[in-house]
VOGU-3710 file (C-alpha; in Angstrom, 3 decimals, decimal comma):
1> xxxxxxxxxx> 43,557/19,454/23,696  45,640/22,021/21,022  46,725/20,760/17,711  49,105/23,692/17,491  51,905/21,890/18,595  55,302/23,880/18,470  58,143/22,731/16,689  61,664/21,935/18,130  64,231/24,417/17,858  67,777/24,885/19,512
11> xxxxxxxxxx> 68,002/29,086/19,714  66,601/30,679/22,251  66,126/34,020/20,281  63,809/31,774/17,645  61,847/30,642/20,881  61,498/33,973/21,628  60,608/35,321/17,966  58,327/33,139/18,010  56,628/33,595/21,253  56,011/37,310/20,211
21> xxxxxxxxxx> 54,462/36,033/16,880  52,178/33,904/18,763  51,430/36,964/21,580  50,799/39,022/18,082  48,060/36,477/16,448  46,200/36,205/20,080  45,993/39,523/20,196  44,902/39,902/16,982  42,087/37,564/18,059  41,374/39,273/20,627
31> xxxxxxxxxx> 40,730/42,499/18,968  38,451/40,416/16,125  35,532/41,153/18,416  36,168/44,909/18,808  33,460/46,907/16,729  36,317/49,123/14,798  37,927/45,761/12,945  37,108/44,843/9,176  35,531/40,985/9,924  36,706/40,079/6,079
41> xxxxxxxxxx> 40,148/41,423/6,894  40,055/39,032/10,246  38,986/35,832/8,332  41,276/36,110/5,463  44,056/36,513/7,922  43,021/33,519/10,641  42,246/31,441/6,923  45,777/32,179/5,593  47,984/32,072/9,133  46,169/28,397/8,770
51> xxxxxxxxxx> 47,046/27,510/5,289  50,226/28,956/6,293  51,194/26,714/8,918  50,201/23,833/11,251  50,777/26,007/14,635  48,117/28,404/13,669  45,496/25,156/13,636  44,017/26,948/16,707  42,502/29,489/14,648  40,298/27,006/13,461
61> xxxxxxxxxx> 38,574/26,328/17,006  38,416/30,219/16,442  36,456/30,471/13,328  33,690/27,632/14,629  33,048/30,145/17,763  32,297/32,842/15,247  30,129/30,648/13,121  28,003/29,266/16,191  26,830/32,819/16,411  23,741/31,688/14,225
71> xxxxxxxxxx> 20,913/34,450/16,051  23,527/36,525/17,677  25,393/37,865/14,694  23,840/35,621/11,733  26,081/38,164/9,064  29,427/36,693/10,849  28,306/33,349/11,431  27,628/33,274/7,635  30,808/34,747/6,761  33,134/32,731/8,949
81> xxxxxxxxxx> 30,950/28,653/7,749  31,792/29,924/4,305  35,709/30,697/5,706  35,638/27,387/7,379  34,512/24,942/3,927  37,549/26,980/2,165  39,526/25,727/4,518  38,696/22,352/5,192  38,734/22,229/1,124  42,074/22,811/1,064
91> xxxxxxxxxx> 43,516/21,216/4,030  41,208/17,877/2,589  42,865/17,947/-0,868  46,296/18,571/0,447  45,903/15,439/2,558  45,787/16,540/6,035  43,042/14,782/7,609  43,719/11,556/6,087  44,636/8,702/8,598  47,656/7,545/8,143
101> xxxxxxxxxx> 49,551/4,463/9,458  53,267/5,170/8,792  52,277/8,627/10,984  54,099/9,797/14,152  52,123/10,314/16,831  52,422/13,798/16,679  50,705/13,936/13,219  48,316/11,590/14,225  47,276/13,757/16,602  47,281/16,438/15,114
111> xxxxxxxxxx> 45,256/14,378/12,141  42,605/13,440/14,464  42,243/17,123/15,666  41,689/17,829/12,863  39,050/15,148/11,954  37,435/16,053/15,403  36,765/20,075/14,187  35,891/18,736/10,714  32,886/16,809/12,765  32,406/19,766/14,536
121> xxxxxxxxxx> 31,972/22,135/11,322  29,202/19,755/9,956  27,361/19,489/13,134  27,482/23,944/13,003  26,354/23,273/9,111  23,518/21,476/10,010  22,039/23,688/12,876  21,630/26,093/10,764  19,355/24,513/8,452  17,041/25,044/11,413
131> xxxxxxxxxx> 17,763/29,021/10,983  15,415/30,343/7,530  18,063/33,107/7,031  21,154/30,532/6,991  19,736/27,484/5,922  20,031/27,983/2,203  23,923/29,253/2,056  24,791/26,065/5,009  22,494/23,593/2,385  25,593/24,915/-0,776
141> xxxxxxxxxx> 28,532/24,765/2,574  27,503/21,260/2,976  27,199/19,685/0,146  30,269/21,102/-1,265  31,928/20,059/1,644  30,559/16,506/1,135  31,560/16,608/-2,702  35,086/17,361/-1,476  35,179/14,965/1,796  34,401/12,168/-0,693
151> xxxxxxxxxx> 37,610/12,683/-2,838  40,147/13,422/-0,328  38,870/12,316/3,514  40,083/8,489/3,212  42,991/9,177/0,744  41,274/6,557/-1,434  42,513/6,690/-5,240  38,662/6,848/-6,248  35,906/8,633/-4,136  33,917/7,335/-2,086
161> xxxxxxxxxx> 30,054/8,580/-1,389  29,927/10,025/2,558  26,771/7,734/3,434  27,109/8,986/7,028  27,499/12,787/6,677  24,963/12,400/3,673  22,245/10,846/5,918  22,535/13,362/8,595  21,982/16,409/6,102  18,840/14,602/4,693
171> xxxxxxxxxx> 17,581/13,597/8,799  18,546/18,024/9,435  16,346/18,671/5,913  13,185/16,754/7,156  13,080/17,830/10,809  13,810/22,233/9,218  10,567/24,236/9,838  12,308/25,828/6,559  10,298/24,489/3,422  12,217/26,475/1,202
181> xxxxxxxxxx> 15,079/24,424/2,273  13,503/21,121/1,305  12,502/22,607/-1,979  16,011/23,615/-2,858  17,370/20,973/-2,446  14,837/18,676/-4,255  15,692/21,180/-7,251  19,114/21,526/-6,697  20,316/17,901/-5,827  17,694/15,043/-6,170
191> xxxxxxxxxx> 16,305/16,315/-9,665  20,083/17,335/-10,976  21,809/14,308/-9,821  20,972/10,209/-10,129  23,412/9,229/-7,020  21,833/12,184/-4,602  18,001/10,937/-5,336  19,614/7,078/-5,025  21,375/8,294/-1,577  17,936/10,444/-0,463
201> xxxxxxxxxx> 15,415/6,803/-0,947  18,148/5,113/1,179  18,245/7,725/3,959  14,653/8,248/4,269  13,759/4,593/4,103  16,766/4,590/6,679  15,240/7,251/8,896  11,615/5,817/8,679  12,855/2,510/10,156  14,415/4,202/12,750
211> xxxxxxxxxx> 13,107/3,320/16,391  14,998/6,670/18,334  13,232/8,892/15,536  10,432/11,514/16,142  7,979/10,399/13,219  5,245/12,721/14,235  2,290/13,742/12,300  4,450/16,946/10,708  7,434/14,896/10,096  5,751/12,166/7,790
221> xxxxxxxxxx> 4,220/14,786/5,919  7,329/16,261/4,627  8,551/13,226/4,424  5,383/12,239/2,077  5,428/15,910/0,076  9,587/14,776/-0,669  8,735/11,665/-1,582  5,978/12,695/-3,922  8,032/15,478/-5,668  10,740/12,337/-6,818
231> xxxxxxxxxx> 8,535/11,488/-9,795  11,049/11,692/-12,976  11,528/7,723/-12,504  14,522/7,237/-15,466  13,477/4,302/-18,272  17,044/2,353/-18,215  20,521/2,245/-16,422  21,589/4,430/-19,793  19,461/7,322/-18,006  21,875/6,857/-14,599
241> xxxxxxxxxx> 24,804/9,255/-16,030  25,112/12,449/-13,941  26,062/11,957/-10,665  27,253/14,789/-8,196  30,134/12,337/-6,558  31,255/10,430/-9,522  30,705/6,289/-8,115  34,169/4,261/-8,381  34,662/2,239/-11,170  34,710/-1,295/-10,677
251> xxxxxxxxxx> 34,300/-5,005/-12,293  30,766/-5,110/-10,910  27,994/-2,220/-11,938  27,753/-0,144/-9,092  24,851/-0,096/-7,603  24,255/4,336/-8,128  24,205/2,752/-12,073  21,807/0,090/-11,989  18,175/1,147/-12,153  16,954/-1,755/-10,380
261> xxxxxxxxxx> 18,891/-0,749/-7,024  17,617/2,642/-7,785  13,845/1,274/-7,897  14,676/-1,215/-4,977  15,483/2,047/-2,441  12,534/4,257/-3,674  10,656/1,074/-2,893  11,565/0,137/0,275  11,101/4,067/0,800  7,870/4,280/0,086
271> xxxxxxxxxx> 6,803/1,281/1,657  8,404/2,414/5,325  5,811/5,789/4,419  2,837/3,464/3,853  3,193/1,149/6,838  3,276/4,234/9,448  -0,246/4,620/8,178  -1,800/8,105/5,711  -4,476/10,420/6,181  -7,400/10,480/4,206
281> xxxxxxxxxx> -5,721/13,519/1,975  -2,515/12,010/1,741  -3,850/8,523/0,021  -5,590/11,007/-1,992  -2,606/12,400/-3,551  -0,753/9,084/-3,660  -3,524/7,584/-6,044  -3,880/10,209/-8,198  -0,212/9,947/-8,961  0,439/6,192/-8,649
291> xxxxxxxxxx> 0,038/4,879/-11,976  2,644/8,027/-13,386  4,810/8,775/-10,527  5,266/5,830/-7,933  3,976/2,447/-8,982  6,902/2,542/-11,496  9,314/3,121/-8,987  8,689/-0,392/-7,405  10,600/-3,566/-8,886  7,553/-5,554/-6,856
301> xxxxxxxxxx> 4,434/-3,092/-7,570  2,450/-6,694/-6,402  3,138/-5,075/-2,797  1,098/-2,521/-4,033  -1,870/-4,654/-4,246  -3,104/-4,799/-0,764  -3,243/-0,728/-0,585  -4,727/-0,466/-3,952  -7,348/-2,574/-3,143  -8,367/-1,283/0,394
311> xxxxxxxxxx> -8,668/2,354/-1,408  -11,013/0,523/-4,222  -12,987/-1,253/-1,903  -13,392/2,123/0,440  -15,485/3,925/-1,331  -16,427/7,413/-2,731  -13,714/9,215/-4,266  -11,178/7,131/-2,691  -12,292/4,478/-4,902  -12,167/6,641/-7,652
321> xxxxxxxxxx> -8,668/7,821/-7,245  -7,540/3,691/-6,659  -8,960/3,182/-10,222  -6,043/3,777/-12,209  -3,477/1,826/-10,270  -5,518/-1,225/-10,152  -5,734/-0,986/-13,929  -1,888/-0,582/-13,947  -1,582/-4,124/-11,762  -4,156/-5,837/-13,770
331> xxxxxxxxxx> -2,532/-4,342/-17,091  1,170/-4,116/-15,988  1,306/-7,212/-13,268  -1,625/-9,728/-14,195  -3,835/-8,555/-11,158  -6,118/-10,836/-10,197  -9,672/-8,616/-9,326  -12,560/-10,585/-8,452  -16,042/-9,029/-9,812  -13,840/-5,951/-10,919
341> xxxxxxxxxx> -16,900/-4,778/-13,643  -18,981/-5,388/-10,299  -17,404/-2,635/-8,066  -16,844/-0,504/-10,975  -20,378/-0,429/-11,769  -21,311/-0,023/-8,194  -19,051/3,482/-8,311  -22,160/5,004/-10,621  -23,828/6,954/-7,957  -25,600/9,979/-7,443
351> xxxxxxxxxx> -22,427/11,390/-6,440  -20,372/10,419/-9,330  -21,044/12,976/-12,095  -20,401/15,809/-9,435  -17,552/14,785/-8,317  -14,174/16,997/-9,534  -12,829/13,548/-10,182  -15,364/13,330/-12,706  -13,296/13,410/-15,809  -10,476/11,179/-14,675
361> xxxxxxxxxx> -13,101/8,700/-14,131  -14,942/8,655/-17,550  -11,245/8,404/-18,951  -10,632/5,455/-17,128  -14,614/3,758/-18,212  -13,722/4,938/-21,743  -10,413/2,706/-21,164  -12,255/-0,456/-19,359  -15,610/-0,585/-21,525  -13,144/0,232/-24,587
371> xxxxxxxxxx> -12,697/-4,101/-25,773  -14,888/-5,300/-28,033  -14,853/-8,403/-26,026  -16,948/-7,522/-23,608  -20,740/-8,841/-23,020  -23,457/-6,446/-24,592  -25,584/-7,214/-21,304  -22,806/-5,463/-18,996  -22,149/-2,465/-21,398  -25,872/-1,903/-21,861
381> xxxxxxxxxx> -26,069/-1,702/-18,207  -23,466/0,942/-18,060  -24,945/2,910/-19,857  -28,436/2,445/-18,912  -27,095/3,823/-15,245  -25,309/6,704/-16,794  -28,364/7,610/-18,673  -30,434/7,632/-15,708  -27,853/9,638/-13,377  -27,438/12,104/-16,794
391> xxxxxxxxxx> -31,417/13,456/-15,575  -29,967/15,010/-12,601  -26,497/15,913/-13,848  -24,578/19,194/-14,340  -24,439/20,130/-17,837  -20,897/19,650/-18,292  -20,899/15,957/-17,175  -24,026/15,889/-19,975  -22,652/16,782/-22,825  -19,086/14,402/-22,088
401> xxxxxxxxxx> -21,425/11,360/-21,638  -23,366/11,523/-24,516  -20,835/11,647/-26,981  -19,626/8,469/-24,890  -23,325/6,881/-25,573  -22,108/7,389/-29,195  -18,844/5,346/-28,811  -19,740/2,163/-27,025  -23,101/2,250/-29,601  -20,673/1,920/-32,336
411> xxxxxxxxxx> -18,340/-0,268/-30,481  -21,523/-2,681/-29,294  -23,965/-2,966/-32,051  -26,145/-5,191/-29,978  -26,599/-2,336/-27,566  -28,501/-0,029/-30,282  -31,738/-1,638/-29,835  -32,604/0,310/-26,319  -32,199/3,395/-29,021  -35,820/2,991/-30,215
421> xxxxxxxxxx> -37,472/-0,181/-29,147  -41,171/-0,221/-30,451  -44,065/-2,231/-29,928  -44,141/-5,450/-31,952  -47,411/-6,530/-31,407  -51,377/-4,425/-31,372  -51,821/-5,649/-27,611  -48,032/-3,866/-26,430  -49,128/-1,139/-28,435  -52,521/-0,710/-26,570
431> xxxxxxxxxx> -51,284/-1,125/-23,583  -48,610/1,416/-23,772  -51,461/3,386/-24,645  -53,446/2,630/-21,984  -51,393/2,228/-18,956  -48,170/3,829/-20,217  -45,120/1,311/-20,657  -43,011/0,633/-17,261  -38,916/0,405/-16,956  -37,801/-2,790/-16,822
441> xxxxxxxxxx> -34,254/-1,642/-15,655  -33,567/-2,411/-12,043  -32,047/0,339/-11,485  -30,776/-1,093/-7,327  -29,404/-3,907/-8,427  -25,457/-4,422/-8,316  -24,938/-6,567/-10,859  -24,353/-5,534/-14,134  -25,184/-8,662/-15,693  -28,789/-9,011/-13,574
451> xxxxxxxxxx> -30,160/-5,534/-14,361  -31,995/-6,082/-17,827  -30,925/-2,766/-19,086  -30,597/-4,704/-22,590  -34,645/-4,834/-22,486  -35,156/-0,992/-21,544  -34,820/1,866/-23,952  -33,389/4,824/-23,184  -36,412/7,027/-22,551  -33,667/9,420/-20,490
461> xxxxxxxxxx> -32,039/10,719/-23,930  -35,525/11,663/-24,805  -35,694/13,680/-21,622  -32,051/15,279/-22,484  -33,283/16,782/-25,630  -35,410/19,077/-24,082  -32,795/20,213/-21,945  -32,944/24,234/-20,593  -28,971/24,078/-21,549  -29,054/24,467/-25,665
471> xxxxxxxxxx> -25,852/22,892/-26,052  -26,802/19,713/-23,825  -30,302/19,693/-26,424  -28,478/19,916/-29,179  -25,847/16,953/-28,281  -28,159/15,010/-27,210  -30,074/14,585/-30,308  -26,944/12,668/-32,156  -28,236/9,570/-30,423  -31,729/10,194/-32,468
481> xxxxxxxxxx> -29,267/10,981/-35,875  -28,288/8,422/-38,245  -24,505/7,169/-36,756  -22,783/8,482/-40,131  -19,761/9,556/-37,993  -17,236/6,964/-36,926  -16,586/8,152/-33,640  -16,005/10,953/-31,108  -13,092/12,310/-29,306  -14,262/12,305/-25,877
491> xxxxxxxxxx> -11,261/14,551/-24,655  -12,735/17,243/-26,540  -15,772/17,029/-23,878  -14,388/15,810/-20,373  -13,035/19,032/-19,238  -16,094/21,664/-20,241  -17,812/23,280/-16,536  -20,482/25,531/-16,317  -17,521/28,319/-16,865  -16,351/27,246/-20,223
501> xxxxxxxxxx> -20,049/26,327/-21,774  -21,019/29,944/-20,296  -17,380/31,590/-22,274  -18,375/29,756/-25,633  -22,185/31,041/-25,050  -20,485/34,401/-24,639  -18,215/34,024/-27,583  -20,682/33,582/-30,116  -21,640/36,082/-32,764  -25,053/37,153/-31,975
511> xxxxxxxxxx> -26,624/37,750/-35,512  -30,110/39,351/-34,263  -30,698/40,321/-31,097  -33,200/38,222/-29,093  -36,270/40,665/-27,562  -36,012/40,360/-23,595  -38,491/43,582/-22,484  -40,307/45,645/-24,620  -40,526/48,198/-22,123  -38,045/48,737/-19,329
521> xxxxxxxxxx> -40,145/49,329/-15,862  -39,192/52,303/-13,892  -40,658/50,199/-11,240  -39,068/46,412/-10,044  -39,230/45,939/-6,380  -41,900/49,131/-5,124  -45,282/49,801/-6,353  -46,394/52,605/-8,511  -47,528/55,882/-6,842  -51,026/56,919/-7,535
531> xxxxxxxxxx> -49,855/59,686/-10,161  -48,246/56,923/-12,373  -51,347/54,518/-11,581  -53,540/57,397/-13,177  -51,085/56,866/-16,244  -51,928/53,187/-16,823  -48,896/52,072/-15,045  -49,258/48,439/-13,094  -47,084/47,110/-10,296  -44,558/44,265/-11,755
541> xxxxxxxxxx> -45,084/40,489/-11,513  -42,117/40,278/-8,580  -44,289/43,266/-6,471  -48,050/40,667/-7,284  -45,713/37,956/-5,756  -43,761/39,046/-2,811  -44,266/41,662/-0,402  -41,000/43,761/-0,039  -42,555/46,658/2,336  -42,315/50,342/2,102
551> x> -38,967/52,340/2,172
//
């Protein structure tokens, strides 16, 4: 149906004049596709005619056709879309799209037609999200249109957020193959505006619970990363003061201005995603930021208990990462986790000190065992088990463990008997001299209260004092010296690696170069010749051990 309805007139000359003008405009529209016509001039003329009189509203259909040339002519599509955006912004501001009860049938028909073309324009912009070169400009145009619609589409005194259009925007962003589009939307809108973040959570939750939505592995991964990037949790209602569309002022607090409502939307979105199932890598990512970026969004963190306890009981690196989340619930929500320290003790295995999550685990372990009210028997089990594991640990792990032992001995003086245990009677001494001593520590006991570690001694630390790495040997000797230092800052040792230890050695100033070889050998892998043998040269030790053949 054409919106360009003719205005009534009594003069036939006027009719002919309008008809001639109409024929000229048709000719201009037909010549728009010719190669010699300037596109900018054509679009400017179409825009000017639309704003001049509503009899040229059919130009909007022409612009829509040009904007739909996504693959054929991308510059034309972008230019036409920008023109349409300006046109609809002006028409919305003028109130031309407001449905009024007192409007005549003809005006109501025109308004209805304009609103339908606005819906068509939205669809054009949303489908541009799938085009890598058009996605970013289309996003900016869609968000500009969204803002003007909120202010003028319904003709209200106060702006109303266009929930339906925004939900469609989120749907297409999620399903778009353009990753840069999601980065741009997160950076320029979600991170900047509190209301955009609020309605994004709501739209994601709605999308995940939509039975008709195609929630394949790729889409779930996109939603997961999108939620994971929303990590700036406001601390109070006062922090909610930056809005893309100013919420209406009412007697009751608007949900967008309420922190509890924000958290409720975020909680619903995360729970909807978790209920669909997560891959192992996704669970690891969630657990690594759980206590800082996810749990603070939950109004009822108790809803995370099942997820965290399942991960904590899974074993391996998943259990290590779940520790911080479990501790957050224990500390903040009084989660009752039976036999927590028994499970924590079971995580001390041969792989733990070689894990990339080692530093994170040791930080948490320092927190868990920091209370002076813990039984000395249990603390001794952790010390002994880690000392045993240190015998096969990398140097970077040992230099972090030994200072931690020192701090625990200062906090729990009853465990210091483990450092130096001497025979009390002549019989014990004679028995040790004749048959040695058997370590009473039960290494395979799962209960830290039953390992008998407090009755043992730290002979493992003595072995570490003869370690091949000089830094490890030096730091292990602090256990044999007087405890004059109040405590070590464990953070200074946790992030060491082979690389950092090597750089530290290379950075040392060598006062006296060590003697490596008194004479540079002429041959290393080959035998000496007869002439060299007459000169007194001999084969190297390497040649004597291995036969490398002849060249």
